N, C-alpha and C positions, 0 to 999 in steps of 0.2 A: 434420537434428540431431535426435536423439532427445530426448523430454521438452521439446518446445517449445511454448509456448502464447503467442500474441500477441507474438512476438519475445523471450519471457523464457524463461529455462530453470532448472534446478535448480542450476545452477553459480553463480548469482547469490546475493548477500546481500540479505535482505529486512528492511526496518525499519518497524515499524509506529509511527505517530504516536499516543500513547495519549489526546489529547483530541479531542473533536469538532471538525470543521474546517467552516467555511461553504464550500459547493460552488460559490460563486461565485468562489472563488480560482483563478487561472490559474497558469500556469508560474512566473512571477516570484515571485509571493507565496509559493508552495509551496517554491521555492528558498529563499528567505528563512527559512521554517521549518526547513528541513533545516540551514541555517547556524545559525541563532540558538537552535533548541530541541534538535537533535541535537548541534550542534558538529561536524558533519561537512560535507565537500566534496560538493556536489551531483553533481559531475562524476566521481565515483569509481567509477561503473558499477553501484552498488547500486541497488535498487528501494525507493523510499519510498511508504508505503501510508497513505492518509488516508482516514477515514470520517465521514460526516456525523452531525450530532446525532441524527437520528431513525433513523440506521443503516439507510437505504434506499439509500445512495448512496457508493461508494467510488471513490476516485481513486488511481492509481498513477502516480508521476513517476519516470522512468527516462532516463538519458543513456547515450548510445553513439555512438562514432565522430562527434562533433561535433554529434550531433542530440539534443534534448530531445524525449521522447515523453510525453504525459500521456493516460493510459488512463481513461476513465469507465466505471463499470459501475453501473446503477440497477436496483432491482427495484421492482414495484408491488404486490406481495402479500408480507407478512410483513417480516421483519428480517433484516440480515446478522448472523450469530453473531460475537461478540467474539472474539478469540485468546486462548488461555491465558495468564494472568499467572504469570511466574517470579519469585518472592519474592527469591531469591538474587542475580539479575541485575538486579532492580527493572525490568523491562521485559516487554512481551507477546511472546510467542514466536510468530513467523510464519515458517513454513519453507515449502518448495516445496509440499509435500502440502497443507498448511492452506491457503495461497494458492489453489491449484487447486480446492480444495472450495469456497472462498469465491466464486471467480469462476465456478464451476459451479453456484452457487445454493443452497449450504448456509445455509438460512435457518431462522428461527424463526417460525412462523405464528401 
């Protein structure tokens, strides 16, 4: 499949949680944030992205074919770059290309 990274593809929807999240949270706690904060069903096939307070760790929650997958990405030098804020939609834009840049080490040193 073209444009496939970690079982994720450009065909999916991506939602970025705007507040820092404790990276101690697991699948169940992150599912709760999806329901309570996004107002969405975590089993809708979208990818939910969470970033740590220090901006050094990112978690992605994805549900596909009855399986939840939690990806963790951590850097040791620099910080992840926050996505672009869209005032009209009152959310941070996270599309496929920005996600790939984030996961491939687009960081501030």
